[in-house]
N, CA, C, O and the ligand as a Tripos MOL2 file, in Angstrom:
@<TRIPOS>MOLECULE
protein
  297   295    75     0     0
PROTEIN
NO_CHARGES

@<TRIPOS>ATOM
      1 N         -36.6000   51.7920   -3.3390 N.3       1 MET1
      2 CA        -36.3100   50.6340   -4.2020 C.3       1 MET1
      3 C         -37.5940   50.1240   -4.8640 C.2       1 MET1
      4 O         -38.2690   49.2570   -4.3090 O.2       1 MET1
      5 N         -37.9370   50.6560   -6.0480 N.am      2 PRO2
      6 CA        -39.2010   50.2700   -6.6920 C.3       2 PRO2
      7 C         -39.2120   48.8120   -7.1530 C.2       2 PRO2
      8 O         -40.2690   48.1820   -7.1860 O.2       2 PRO2
      9 N         -38.0580   48.2780   -7.5050 N.am      3 GLY3
     10 CA        -37.9810   46.8860   -7.9590 C.3       3 GLY3
     11 C         -38.3850   45.9090   -6.8620 C.2       3 GLY3
     12 O         -39.0570   44.9120   -7.1260 O.2       3 GLY3
     13 N         -37.9790   46.1950   -5.6550 N.am      4 ARG4
     14 CA        -38.2950   45.3220   -4.5280 C.3       4 ARG4
     15 C         -39.7890   45.3850   -4.1680 C.2       4 ARG4
     16 O         -40.3990   44.3750   -3.8160 O.2       4 ARG4
     17 N         -40.3630   46.5980   -4.2640 N.am      5 THR5
     18 CA        -41.7950   46.7780   -3.9880 C.3       5 THR5
     19 C         -42.6380   45.9790   -4.9840 C.2       5 THR5
     20 O         -43.6270   45.3480   -4.6090 O.2       5 THR5
     21 N         -42.2350   46.0160   -6.2560 N.am      6 LEU6
     22 CA        -42.9510   45.2710   -7.2960 C.3       6 LEU6
     23 C         -42.9140   43.7770   -7.0170 C.2       6 LEU6
     24 O         -43.9070   43.0700   -7.1910 O.2       6 LEU6
     25 N         -41.7580   43.3130   -6.5830 N.am      7 LEU7
     26 CA        -41.6100   41.8800   -6.2780 C.3       7 LEU7
     27 C         -42.5410   41.4560   -5.1440 C.2       7 LEU7
     28 O         -43.1500   40.3870   -5.1860 O.2       7 LEU7
     29 N         -42.6370   42.3240   -4.1230 N.am      8 ILE8
     30 CA        -43.5260   42.0220   -2.9820 C.3       8 ILE8
     31 C         -44.9820   41.9830   -3.4360 C.2       8 ILE8
     32 O         -45.7440   41.1120   -3.0200 O.2       8 ILE8
     33 N         -45.3720   42.9490   -4.3080 N.am      9 LEU9
     34 CA        -46.7430   42.9950   -4.8230 C.3       9 LEU9
     35 C         -47.0780   41.7380   -5.6340 C.2       9 LEU9
     36 O         -48.1760   41.1900   -5.5330 O.2       9 LEU9
     37 N         -46.1100   41.2960   -6.4360 N.am     10 VAL10
     38 CA        -46.3050   40.0800   -7.2380 C.3      10 VAL10
     39 C         -46.4790   38.8630   -6.3310 C.2      10 VAL10
     40 O         -47.3320   38.0110   -6.5790 O.2      10 VAL10
     41 N         -45.6750   38.7910   -5.2920 N.am     11 LEU11
     42 CA        -45.7790   37.6670   -4.3500 C.3      11 LEU11
     43 C         -47.1240   37.6720   -3.6170 C.2      11 LEU11
     44 O         -47.7090   36.6150   -3.3820 O.2      11 LEU11
     45 N         -47.6120   38.8690   -3.2570 N.am     12 ILE12
     46 CA        -48.9180   38.9870   -2.5990 C.3      12 ILE12
     47 C         -50.0250   38.5370   -3.5510 C.2      12 ILE12
     48 O         -50.9460   37.8260   -3.1510 O.2      12 ILE12
     49 N         -49.9260   38.9620   -4.8260 N.am     13 ALA13
     50 CA        -50.9250   38.5810   -5.8280 C.3      13 ALA13
     51 C         -50.9610   37.0730   -6.0270 C.2      13 ALA13
     52 O         -52.0380   36.4880   -6.1470 O.2      13 ALA13
     53 N         -49.8060   36.4460   -6.0630 N.am     14 ILE14
     54 CA        -49.7170   34.9870   -6.2190 C.3      14 ILE14
     55 C         -50.3420   34.2780   -5.0150 C.2      14 ILE14
     56 O         -51.0420   33.2760   -5.1650 O.2      14 ILE14
     57 N         -50.0780   34.8100   -3.8260 N.am     15 ALA15
     58 CA        -50.6270   34.2280   -2.6000 C.3      15 ALA15
     59 C         -52.1530   34.3170   -2.5800 C.2      15 ALA15
     60 O         -52.8290   33.3720   -2.1710 O.2      15 ALA15
     61 N         -52.6970   35.4640   -3.0270 N.am     16 ILE16
     62 CA        -54.1560   35.6440   -3.0640 C.3      16 ILE16
     63 C         -54.7900   34.6750   -4.0730 C.2      16 ILE16
     64 O         -55.8190   34.0630   -3.7880 O.2      16 ILE16
     65 N         -54.1740   34.5410   -5.2460 N.am     17 LEU17
     66 CA        -54.6940   33.6350   -6.2730 C.3      17 LEU17
     67 C         -54.6600   32.1820   -5.8060 C.2      17 LEU17
     68 O         -55.5970   31.4210   -6.0450 O.2      17 LEU17
     69 N         -53.5770   31.8080   -5.1410 N.am     18 ALA18
     70 CA        -53.4400   30.4350   -4.6300 C.3      18 ALA18
     71 C         -54.4800   30.1600   -3.5410 C.2      18 ALA18
     72 O         -55.0420   29.0670   -3.4740 O.2      18 ALA18
     73 N         -54.7290   31.1510   -2.6950 N.am     19 PHE19
     74 CA        -55.7070   31.0010   -1.6210 C.3      19 PHE19
     75 C         -57.1280   30.8750   -2.1860 C.2      19 PHE19
     76 O         -57.9240   30.0640   -1.7130 O.2      19 PHE19
     77 N         -57.4330   31.6920   -3.2070 N.am     20 ARG20
     78 CA        -58.7640   31.6360   -3.8310 C.3      20 ARG20
     79 C         -59.0080   30.2660   -4.4730 C.2      20 ARG20
     80 O         -60.0980   29.7040   -4.3660 O.2      20 ARG20
     81 N         -57.9840   29.7420   -5.1370 N.am     21 ARG21
     82 CA        -58.1160   28.4370   -5.7890 C.3      21 ARG21
     83 C         -58.3420   27.3330   -4.7650 C.2      21 ARG21
     84 O         -59.1370   26.4180   -4.9810 O.2      21 ARG21
     85 N         -57.6300   27.4340   -3.6500 N.am     22 LEU22
     86 CA        -57.7540   26.4480   -2.5770 C.3      22 LEU22
     87 C         -59.1430   26.4950   -1.9530 C.2      22 LEU22
     88 O         -59.7410   25.4610   -1.6560 O.2      22 LEU22
     89 N         -59.6480   27.7180   -1.7590 N.am     23 LYS23
     90 CA        -60.9590   27.9090   -1.1500 C.3      23 LYS23
     91 C         -62.0650   27.3850   -2.0670 C.2      23 LYS23
     92 O         -63.0380   26.7940   -1.5990 O.2      23 LYS23
     93 N         -61.9110   27.6040   -3.3740 N.am     24 ARG24
     94 CA        -62.9220   27.1720   -4.3420 C.3      24 ARG24
     95 C         -63.0140   25.6500   -4.4170 C.2      24 ARG24
     96 O         -64.1060   25.0870   -4.5000 O.2      24 ARG24
     97 N         -61.8570   24.9910   -4.3870 N.am     25 SER25
     98 CA        -61.8490   23.5350   -4.4940 C.3      25 SER25
     99 C         -62.4060   22.8650   -3.2470 C.2      25 SER25
    100 O         -62.9890   21.7830   -3.3250 O.2      25 SER25
    101 N         -62.2230   23.5160   -2.0830 N.am     26 SER26
    102 CA        -62.6980   22.9250   -0.8400 C.3      26 SER26
    103 C         -64.2010   23.1100   -0.6550 C.2      26 SER26
    104 O         -64.8440   22.3120    0.0260 O.2      26 SER26
    105 N         -64.7740   24.1780   -1.2680 N.am     27 SER27
    106 CA        -66.1990   24.4470   -1.1210 C.3      27 SER27
    107 C         -67.0100   23.8790   -2.2920 C.2      27 SER27
    108 O         -68.0670   24.4090   -2.6340 O.2      27 SER27
    109 N         -66.5200   22.8190   -2.8900 N.am     28 ARG28
    110 CA        -67.2500   22.1740   -3.9800 C.3      28 ARG28
    111 C         -68.5070   21.5130   -3.4320 C.2      28 ARG28
    112 O         -68.4390   20.8290   -2.4100 O.2      28 ARG28
    113 N         -69.6440   21.6960   -4.0780 N.am     29 PRO29
    114 CA        -70.8850   21.1120   -3.5440 C.3      29 PRO29
    115 C         -70.9300   19.6000   -3.6990 C.2      29 PRO29
    116 O         -71.2810   19.0850   -4.7610 O.2      29 PRO29
    117 N         -70.5760   18.8980   -2.6410 N.am     30 GLN30
    118 CA        -70.5630   17.4350   -2.6690 C.3      30 GLN30
    119 C         -71.9540   16.8580   -2.4360 C.2      30 GLN30
    120 O         -72.2610   15.7520   -2.8830 O.2      30 GLN30
    121 N         -72.7890   17.6110   -1.7350 N.am     31 VAL31
    122 CA        -74.1400   17.1330   -1.4260 C.3      31 VAL31
    123 C         -74.9650   17.0190   -2.7110 C.2      31 VAL31
    124 O         -75.7640   16.0950   -2.8700 O.2      31 VAL31
    125 N         -74.7570   17.9730   -3.6240 N.am     32 LYS32
    126 CA        -75.5130   17.9780   -4.8680 C.3      32 LYS32
    127 C         -75.1990   16.7390   -5.7070 C.2      32 LYS32
    128 O         -76.0970   16.1270   -6.2860 O.2      32 LYS32
    129 N         -73.9080   16.3750   -5.7660 N.am     33 ASN33
    130 CA        -73.5100   15.1950   -6.5250 C.3      33 ASN33
    131 C         -74.1100   13.9260   -5.9170 C.2      33 ASN33
    132 O         -74.5110   13.0050   -6.6280 O.2      33 ASN33
    133 N         -74.1580   13.9020   -4.6180 N.am     34 LYS34
    134 CA        -74.6640   12.7340   -3.9000 C.3      34 LYS34
    135 C         -76.1550   12.5120   -4.1890 C.2      34 LYS34
    136 O         -76.5920   11.3780   -4.3830 O.2      34 LYS34
    137 N         -76.9250   13.5980   -4.2140 N.am     35 THR35
    138 CA        -78.3640   13.4710   -4.4080 C.3      35 THR35
    139 C         -78.7280   13.1900   -5.8680 C.2      35 THR35
    140 O         -79.7190   12.5100   -6.1320 O.2      35 THR35
    141 N         -77.9540   13.6950   -6.8040 N.am     36 THR36
    142 CA        -78.2950   13.5090   -8.2160 C.3      36 THR36
    143 C         -77.9310   12.1090   -8.7000 C.2      36 THR36
    144 O         -78.5800   11.5840   -9.6050 O.2      36 THR36
    145 N         -76.9060   11.4980   -8.1130 N.am     37 THR37
    146 CA        -76.4990   10.1680   -8.5560 C.3      37 THR37
    147 C         -77.3750    9.0810   -7.9440 C.2      37 THR37
    148 O         -77.6000    8.0420   -8.5650 O.2      37 THR37
    149 N         -77.8710    9.3140   -6.7290 N.am     38 GLY38
    150 CA        -78.6720    8.3070   -6.0370 C.3      38 GLY38
    151 C         -80.1160    8.3000   -6.5090 C.2      38 GLY38
    152 O         -80.6230    9.2980   -7.0230 O.2      38 GLY38
    153 N         -80.7620    7.1730   -6.3310 N.am     39 ARG39
    154 CA        -82.1660    7.0300   -6.6880 C.3      39 ARG39
    155 C         -83.0330    7.5890   -5.5590 C.2      39 ARG39
    156 O         -82.7280    7.3940   -4.3820 O.2      39 ARG39
    157 N         -84.1070    8.2790   -5.9200 N.am     40 MET40
    158 CA        -84.9860    8.8590   -4.9220 C.3      40 MET40
    159 C         -86.1020    7.8720   -4.5730 C.2      40 MET40
    160 O         -86.7350    7.2860   -5.4520 O.2      40 MET40
    161 N         -86.3240    7.7050   -3.2760 N.am     41 VAL41
    162 CA        -87.3900    6.8220   -2.8110 C.3      41 VAL41
    163 C         -88.3440    7.6150   -1.9170 C.2      41 VAL41
    164 O         -88.0020    8.6900   -1.4240 O.2      41 VAL41
    165 N         -89.5440    7.0680   -1.7170 N.am     42 GLN42
    166 CA        -90.5560    7.7680   -0.9330 C.3      42 GLN42
    167 C         -90.8280    7.0360    0.3720 C.2      42 GLN42
    168 O         -90.9380    5.8110    0.4050 O.2      42 GLN42
    169 N         -90.9340    7.8040    1.4380 N.am     43 CYS43
    170 CA        -91.2540    7.2330    2.7390 C.3      43 CYS43
    171 C         -92.6800    6.6920    2.7250 C.2      43 CYS43
    172 O         -93.6030    7.3720    2.2770 O.2      43 CYS43
    173 N         -92.8560    5.4600    3.2200 N.am     44 ALA44
    174 CA        -94.1730    4.8180    3.2010 C.3      44 ALA44
    175 C         -95.1340    5.4430    4.2130 C.2      44 ALA44
    176 O         -96.3440    5.2430    4.1060 O.2      44 ALA44
    177 N         -94.6290    6.1850    5.1790 N.am     45 VAL45
    178 CA        -95.4680    6.7700    6.2290 C.3      45 VAL45
    179 C         -95.8690    8.2050    5.8830 C.2      45 VAL45
    180 O         -97.0590    8.5160    5.8370 O.2      45 VAL45
    181 N         -94.8960    9.0800    5.6390 N.am     46 CYS46
    182 CA        -95.1980   10.4980    5.4460 C.3      46 CYS46
    183 C         -95.0830   10.9520    3.9940 C.2      46 CYS46
    184 O         -95.4540   12.0810    3.6710 O.2      46 CYS46
    185 N         -94.5720   10.0820    3.1070 N.am     47 GLY47
    186 CA        -94.5000   10.4260    1.6900 C.3      47 GLY47
    187 C         -93.3340   11.3150    1.3110 C.2      47 GLY47
    188 O         -93.3040   11.8480    0.2020 O.2      47 GLY47
    189 N         -92.3780   11.4870    2.2020 N.am     48 LEU48
    190 CA        -91.2060   12.3210    1.9350 C.3      48 LEU48
    191 C         -90.2510   11.6290    0.9670 C.2      48 LEU48
    192 O         -89.9650   10.4400    1.1100 O.2      48 LEU48
    193 N         -89.7610   12.3790   -0.0170 N.am     49 TYR49
    194 CA        -88.7730   11.8420   -0.9470 C.3      49 TYR49
    195 C         -87.3660   12.0610   -0.4030 C.2      49 TYR49
    196 O         -87.0360   13.1480    0.0710 O.2      49 TYR49
    197 N         -86.5470   11.0270   -0.4750 N.am     50 LEU50
    198 CA        -85.1750   11.1350   -0.0060 C.3      50 LEU50
    199 C         -84.2950   10.1510   -0.7790 C.2      50 LEU50
    200 O         -84.8020    9.1730   -1.3300 O.2      50 LEU50
    201 N         -82.9760   10.3990   -0.8260 N.am     51 PRO51
    202 CA        -82.0820    9.4830   -1.5400 C.3      51 PRO51
    203 C         -82.1380    8.0680   -0.9670 C.2      51 PRO51
    204 O         -82.2880    7.8710    0.2390 O.2      51 PRO51
    205 N         -82.0140    7.0880   -1.8650 N.am     52 GLU52
    206 CA        -82.1410    5.6940   -1.4450 C.3      52 GLU52
    207 C         -81.1110    5.3140   -0.3820 C.2      52 GLU52
    208 O         -81.4180    4.5620    0.5420 O.2      52 GLU52
    209 N         -79.8900    5.8360   -0.5160 N.am     53 GLN53
    210 CA        -78.8450    5.4690    0.4450 C.3      53 GLN53
    211 C         -79.0680    6.0810    1.8220 C.2      53 GLN53
    212 O         -78.4850    5.6250    2.8060 O.2      53 GLN53
    213 N         -79.9110    7.1150    1.8990 N.am     54 GLU54
    214 CA        -80.2090    7.7250    3.1980 C.3      54 GLU54
    215 C         -81.4950    7.1720    3.7920 C.2      54 GLU54
    216 O         -81.7890    7.4030    4.9640 O.2      54 GLU54
    217 N         -82.2570    6.4480    2.9960 N.am     55 ALA55
    218 CA        -83.5320    5.9170    3.4760 C.3      55 ALA55
    219 C         -83.3310    4.6060    4.2220 C.2      55 ALA55
    220 O         -82.3510    3.8910    4.0100 O.2      55 ALA55
    221 N         -84.2850    4.3080    5.1020 N.am     56 LEU56
    222 CA        -84.2570    3.0350    5.8240 C.3      56 LEU56
    223 C         -85.2400    2.0940    5.1370 C.2      56 LEU56
    224 O         -86.4240    2.4100    5.0180 O.2      56 LEU56
    225 N         -84.7560    0.9500    4.6890 N.am     57 SER57
    226 CA        -85.6240   -0.0080    4.0040 C.3      57 SER57
    227 C         -86.0090   -1.1370    4.9500 C.2      57 SER57
    228 O         -85.1940   -1.6210    5.7360 O.2      57 SER57
    229 N         -87.2800   -1.5450    4.8540 N.am     58 HIS58
    230 CA        -87.7760   -2.6340    5.6910 C.3      58 HIS58
    231 C         -88.8960   -3.3390    4.9410 C.2      58 HIS58
    232 O         -89.9090   -2.7230    4.6100 O.2      58 HIS58
    233 N         -88.7160   -4.6200    4.6750 N.am     59 GLN59
    234 CA        -89.6940   -5.4630    3.9820 C.3      59 GLN59
    235 C         -90.1330   -4.8410    2.6500 C.2      59 GLN59
    236 O         -91.3220   -4.8040    2.3320 O.2      59 GLN59
    237 N         -89.1600   -4.3600    1.8840 N.am     60 GLY60
    238 CA        -89.4220   -3.8330    0.5520 C.3      60 GLY60
    239 C         -89.9650   -2.4140    0.5090 C.2      60 GLY60
    240 O         -90.2610   -1.9020   -0.5700 O.2      60 GLY60
    241 N         -90.1020   -1.7720    1.6600 N.am     61 ARG61
    242 CA        -90.6040   -0.3980    1.7120 C.3      61 ARG61
    243 C         -89.5160    0.5040    2.2770 C.2      61 ARG61
    244 O         -88.6020    0.0520    2.9670 O.2      61 ARG61
    245 N         -89.6380    1.7930    1.9650 N.am     62 TYR62
    246 CA        -88.6220    2.7550    2.4160 C.3      62 TYR62
    247 C         -89.2140    3.7350    3.4170 C.2      62 TYR62
    248 O         -90.3840    4.1080    3.3390 O.2      62 TYR62
    249 N         -88.3810    4.1340    4.3480 N.am     63 TYR63
    250 CA        -88.8080    5.0640    5.3930 C.3      63 TYR63
    251 C         -87.7600    6.1650    5.5780 C.2      63 TYR63
    252 O         -86.5660    5.9320    5.3910 O.2      63 TYR63
    253 N         -88.2220    7.3740    5.9500 N.am     64 CYS64
    254 CA        -87.3180    8.5090    6.0890 C.3      64 CYS64
    255 C         -86.5890    8.4800    7.4210 C.2      64 CYS64
    256 O         -85.4820    9.0080    7.5290 O.2      64 CYS64
    257 N         -87.1820    7.8790    8.4270 N.am     65 SER65
    258 CA        -86.5740    7.8590    9.7540 C.3      65 SER65
    259 C         -86.8900    6.5430   10.4550 C.2      65 SER65
    260 O         -87.7350    5.7610   10.0200 O.2      65 SER65
    261 N         -86.1730    6.3330   11.5610 N.am     66 GLN66
    262 CA        -86.3440    5.0930   12.3130 C.3      66 GLN66
    263 C         -87.7400    5.0000   12.9450 C.2      66 GLN66
    264 O         -88.3140    3.9150   13.0390 O.2      66 GLN66
    265 N         -88.2760    6.1460   13.3730 N.am     67 SER67
    266 CA        -89.5890    6.1520   14.0080 C.3      67 SER67
    267 C         -90.6910    5.7880   12.9980 C.2      67 SER67
    268 O         -91.6640    5.1170   13.3450 O.2      67 SER67
    269 N         -90.5240    6.2430   11.7410 N.am     68 HIS68
    270 CA        -91.4970    5.9090   10.6990 C.3      68 HIS68
    271 C         -91.3880    4.4360   10.3070 C.2      68 HIS68
    272 O         -92.3940    3.7990    9.9960 O.2      68 HIS68
    273 N         -90.1770    3.9010   10.3230 N.am     69 ARG69
    274 CA        -89.9580    2.4920   10.0210 C.3      69 ARG69
    275 C         -90.6200    1.6120   11.0880 C.2      69 ARG69
    276 O         -91.1400    0.5380   10.7830 O.2      69 ARG69
    277 N         -90.5920    2.0770   12.3330 N.am     70 ASP70
    278 CA        -91.1640    1.3120   13.4280 C.3      70 ASP70
    279 C         -92.6900    1.4550   13.5290 C.2      70 ASP70
    280 O         -93.3230    0.8270   14.3780 O.2      70 ASP70
    281 N         -93.2700    2.2830   12.6590 N.am     71 GLY71
    282 CA        -94.7200    2.3880   12.5940 C.3      71 GLY71
    283 C         -95.3350    3.5590   13.3160 C.2      71 GLY71
    284 O         -96.5600    3.6550   13.3920 O.2      71 GLY71
    285 N         -94.5280    4.4520   13.8470 N.am     72 HIS72
    286 CA        -95.0610    5.6260   14.5200 C.3      72 HIS72
    287 C         -95.3170    6.7200   13.4960 C.2      72 HIS72
    288 O         -94.4160    7.0970   12.7470 O.2      72 HIS72
    289 N         -96.5200    7.2220   13.4620 N.am     73 THR73
    290 CA        -96.8900    8.2200   12.4510 C.3      73 THR73
    291 C         -96.5210    9.6370   12.8370 C.2      73 THR73
    292 O         -96.5480   10.5260   11.9860 O.2      73 THR73
    293 N         -96.1790    9.8760   14.0880 N.am     74 SER74
    294 CA        -95.8630   11.2280   14.5320 C.3      74 SER74
    295 C         -94.4190   11.5780   14.2230 C.2      74 SER74
    296 O         -93.9730   12.6840   14.5280 O.2      74 SER74
    297 ZN        -91.4480    9.4740    6.9480 Zn       75 ZN75
@<TRIPOS>BOND
     1     1     2 1
     2     2     3 1
     3     3     4 2
     4     3     5 am
     5     5     6 1
     6     6     7 1
     7     7     8 2
     8     7     9 am
     9     9    10 1
    10    10    11 1
    11    11    12 2
    12    11    13 am
    13    13    14 1
    14    14    15 1
    15    15    16 2
    16    15    17 am
    17    17    18 1
    18    18    19 1
    19    19    20 2
    20    19    21 am
    21    21    22 1
    22    22    23 1
    23    23    24 2
    24    23    25 am
    25    25    26 1
    26    26    27 1
    27    27    28 2
    28    27    29 am
    29    29    30 1
    30    30    31 1
    31    31    32 2
    32    31    33 am
    33    33    34 1
    34    34    35 1
    35    35    36 2
    36    35    37 am
    37    37    38 1
    38    38    39 1
    39    39    40 2
    40    39    41 am
    41    41    42 1
    42    42    43 1
    43    43    44 2
    44    43    45 am
    45    45    46 1
    46    46    47 1
    47    47    48 2
    48    47    49 am
    49    49    50 1
    50    50    51 1
    51    51    52 2
    52    51    53 am
    53    53    54 1
    54    54    55 1
    55    55    56 2
    56    55    57 am
    57    57    58 1
    58    58    59 1
    59    59    60 2
    60    59    61 am
    61    61    62 1
    62    62    63 1
    63    63    64 2
    64    63    65 am
    65    65    66 1
    66    66    67 1
    67    67    68 2
    68    67    69 am
    69    69    70 1
    70    70    71 1
    71    71    72 2
    72    71    73 am
    73    73    74 1
    74    74    75 1
    75    75    76 2
    76    75    77 am
    77    77    78 1
    78    78    79 1
    79    79    80 2
    80    79    81 am
    81    81    82 1
    82    82    83 1
    83    83    84 2
    84    83    85 am
    85    85    86 1
    86    86    87 1
    87    87    88 2
    88    87    89 am
    89    89    90 1
    90    90    91 1
    91    91    92 2
    92    91    93 am
    93    93    94 1
    94    94    95 1
    95    95    96 2
    96    95    97 am
    97    97    98 1
    98    98    99 1
    99    99   100 2
   100    99   101 am
   101   101   102 1
   102   102   103 1
   103   103   104 2
   104   103   105 am
   105   105   106 1
   106   106   107 1
   107   107   108 2
   108   107   109 am
   109   109   110 1
   110   110   111 1
   111   111   112 2
   112   111   113 am
   113   113   114 1
   114   114   115 1
   115   115   116 2
   116   115   117 am
   117   117   118 1
   118   118   119 1
   119   119   120 2
   120   119   121 am
   121   121   122 1
   122   122   123 1
   123   123   124 2
   124   123   125 am
   125   125   126 1
   126   126   127 1
   127   127   128 2
   128   127   129 am
   129   129   130 1
   130   130   131 1
   131   131   132 2
   132   131   133 am
   133   133   134 1
   134   134   135 1
   135   135   136 2
   136   135   137 am
   137   137   138 1
   138   138   139 1
   139   139   140 2
   140   139   141 am
   141   141   142 1
   142   142   143 1
   143   143   144 2
   144   143   145 am
   145   145   146 1
   146   146   147 1
   147   147   148 2
   148   147   149 am
   149   149   150 1
   150   150   151 1
   151   151   152 2
   152   151   153 am
   153   153   154 1
   154   154   155 1
   155   155   156 2
   156   155   157 am
   157   157   158 1
   158   158   159 1
   159   159   160 2
   160   159   161 am
   161   161   162 1
   162   162   163 1
   163   163   164 2
   164   163   165 am
   165   165   166 1
   166   166   167 1
   167   167   168 2
   168   167   169 am
   169   169   170 1
   170   170   171 1
   171   171   172 2
   172   171   173 am
   173   173   174 1
   174   174   175 1
   175   175   176 2
   176   175   177 am
   177   177   178 1
   178   178   179 1
   179   179   180 2
   180   179   181 am
   181   181   182 1
   182   182   183 1
   183   183   184 2
   184   183   185 am
   185   185   186 1
   186   186   187 1
   187   187   188 2
   188   187   189 am
   189   189   190 1
   190   190   191 1
   191   191   192 2
   192   191   193 am
   193   193   194 1
   194   194   195 1
   195   195   196 2
   196   195   197 am
   197   197   198 1
   198   198   199 1
   199   199   200 2
   200   199   201 am
   201   201   202 1
   202   202   203 1
   203   203   204 2
   204   203   205 am
   205   205   206 1
   206   206   207 1
   207   207   208 2
   208   207   209 am
   209   209   210 1
   210   210   211 1
   211   211   212 2
   212   211   213 am
   213   213   214 1
   214   214   215 1
   215   215   216 2
   216   215   217 am
   217   217   218 1
   218   218   219 1
   219   219   220 2
   220   219   221 am
   221   221   222 1
   222   222   223 1
   223   223   224 2
   224   223   225 am
   225   225   226 1
   226   226   227 1
   227   227   228 2
   228   227   229 am
   229   229   230 1
   230   230   231 1
   231   231   232 2
   232   231   233 am
   233   233   234 1
   234   234   235 1
   235   235   236 2
   236   235   237 am
   237   237   238 1
   238   238   239 1
   239   239   240 2
   240   239   241 am
   241   241   242 1
   242   242   243 1
   243   243   244 2
   244   243   245 am
   245   245   246 1
   246   246   247 1
   247   247   248 2
   248   247   249 am
   249   249   250 1
   250   250   251 1
   251   251   252 2
   252   251   253 am
   253   253   254 1
   254   254   255 1
   255   255   256 2
   256   255   257 am
   257   257   258 1
   258   258   259 1
   259   259   260 2
   260   259   261 am
   261   261   262 1
   262   262   263 1
   263   263   264 2
   264   263   265 am
   265   265   266 1
   266   266   267 1
   267   267   268 2
   268   267   269 am
   269   269   270 1
   270   270   271 1
   271   271   272 2
   272   271   273 am
   273   273   274 1
   274   274   275 1
   275   275   276 2
   276   275   277 am
   277   277   278 1
   278   278   279 1
   279   279   280 2
   280   279   281 am
   281   281   282 1
   282   282   283 1
   283   283   284 2
   284   283   285 am
   285   285   286 1
   286   286   287 1
   287   287   288 2
   288   287   289 am
   289   289   290 1
   290   290   291 1
   291   291   292 2
   292   291   293 am
   293   293   294 1
   294   294   295 1
   295   295   296 2
@<TRIPOS>SUBSTRUCTURE
     1 MET1         2 RESIDUE 1 A MET
     2 PRO2         6 RESIDUE 1 A PRO
     3 GLY3        10 RESIDUE 1 A GLY
     4 ARG4        14 RESIDUE 1 A ARG
     5 THR5        18 RESIDUE 1 A THR
     6 LEU6        22 RESIDUE 1 A LEU
     7 LEU7        26 RESIDUE 1 A LEU
     8 ILE8        30 RESIDUE 1 A ILE
     9 LEU9        34 RESIDUE 1 A LEU
    10 VAL10       38 RESIDUE 1 A VAL
    11 LEU11       42 RESIDUE 1 A LEU
    12 ILE12       46 RESIDUE 1 A ILE
    13 ALA13       50 RESIDUE 1 A ALA
    14 ILE14       54 RESIDUE 1 A ILE
    15 ALA15       58 RESIDUE 1 A ALA
    16 ILE16       62 RESIDUE 1 A ILE
    17 LEU17       66 RESIDUE 1 A LEU
    18 ALA18       70 RESIDUE 1 A ALA
    19 PHE19       74 RESIDUE 1 A PHE
    20 ARG20       78 RESIDUE 1 A ARG
    21 ARG21       82 RESIDUE 1 A ARG
    22 LEU22       86 RESIDUE 1 A LEU
    23 LYS23       90 RESIDUE 1 A LYS
    24 ARG24       94 RESIDUE 1 A ARG
    25 SER25       98 RESIDUE 1 A SER
    26 SER26      102 RESIDUE 1 A SER
    27 SER27      106 RESIDUE 1 A SER
    28 ARG28      110 RESIDUE 1 A ARG
    29 PRO29      114 RESIDUE 1 A PRO
    30 GLN30      118 RESIDUE 1 A GLN
    31 VAL31      122 RESIDUE 1 A VAL
    32 LYS32      126 RESIDUE 1 A LYS
    33 ASN33      130 RESIDUE 1 A ASN
    34 LYS34      134 RESIDUE 1 A LYS
    35 THR35      138 RESIDUE 1 A THR
    36 THR36      142 RESIDUE 1 A THR
    37 THR37      146 RESIDUE 1 A THR
    38 GLY38      150 RESIDUE 1 A GLY
    39 ARG39      154 RESIDUE 1 A ARG
    40 MET40      158 RESIDUE 1 A MET
    41 VAL41      162 RESIDUE 1 A VAL
    42 GLN42      166 RESIDUE 1 A GLN
    43 CYS43      170 RESIDUE 1 A CYS
    44 ALA44      174 RESIDUE 1 A ALA
    45 VAL45      178 RESIDUE 1 A VAL
    46 CYS46      182 RESIDUE 1 A CYS
    47 GLY47      186 RESIDUE 1 A GLY
    48 LEU48      190 RESIDUE 1 A LEU
    49 TYR49      194 RESIDUE 1 A TYR
    50 LEU50      198 RESIDUE 1 A LEU
    51 PRO51      202 RESIDUE 1 A PRO
    52 GLU52      206 RESIDUE 1 A GLU
    53 GLN53      210 RESIDUE 1 A GLN
    54 GLU54      214 RESIDUE 1 A GLU
    55 ALA55      218 RESIDUE 1 A ALA
    56 LEU56      222 RESIDUE 1 A LEU
    57 SER57      226 RESIDUE 1 A SER
    58 HIS58      230 RESIDUE 1 A HIS
    59 GLN59      234 RESIDUE 1 A GLN
    60 GLY60      238 RESIDUE 1 A GLY
    61 ARG61      242 RESIDUE 1 A ARG
    62 TYR62      246 RESIDUE 1 A TYR
    63 TYR63      250 RESIDUE 1 A TYR
    64 CYS64      254 RESIDUE 1 A CYS
    65 SER65      258 RESIDUE 1 A SER
    66 GLN66      262 RESIDUE 1 A GLN
    67 SER67      266 RESIDUE 1 A SER
    68 HIS68      270 RESIDUE 1 A HIS
    69 ARG69      274 RESIDUE 1 A ARG
    70 ASP70      278 RESIDUE 1 A ASP
    71 GLY71      282 RESIDUE 1 A GLY
    72 HIS72      286 RESIDUE 1 A HIS
    73 THR73      290 RESIDUE 1 A THR
    74 SER74      294 RESIDUE 1 A SER
    75 ZN75       297 GROUP 0 **** ****
């Protein structure tokens, strides 16, 4: 029955296309959008640049980590 085989092949092709589309939409780079929209600030201790929303601010200065904010240079 060649007609039935063709139908199965078409259904498999549709399933593969649907799966690829689903996979592509889920692996969208969200990190890139987050970093490009945010303002970059510099850590007052080590000079590392990081997004403002990820930085720790204290008395008008920005820090990359809690230990740097607390004054530890290591
Ligand atoms: Zn730092």
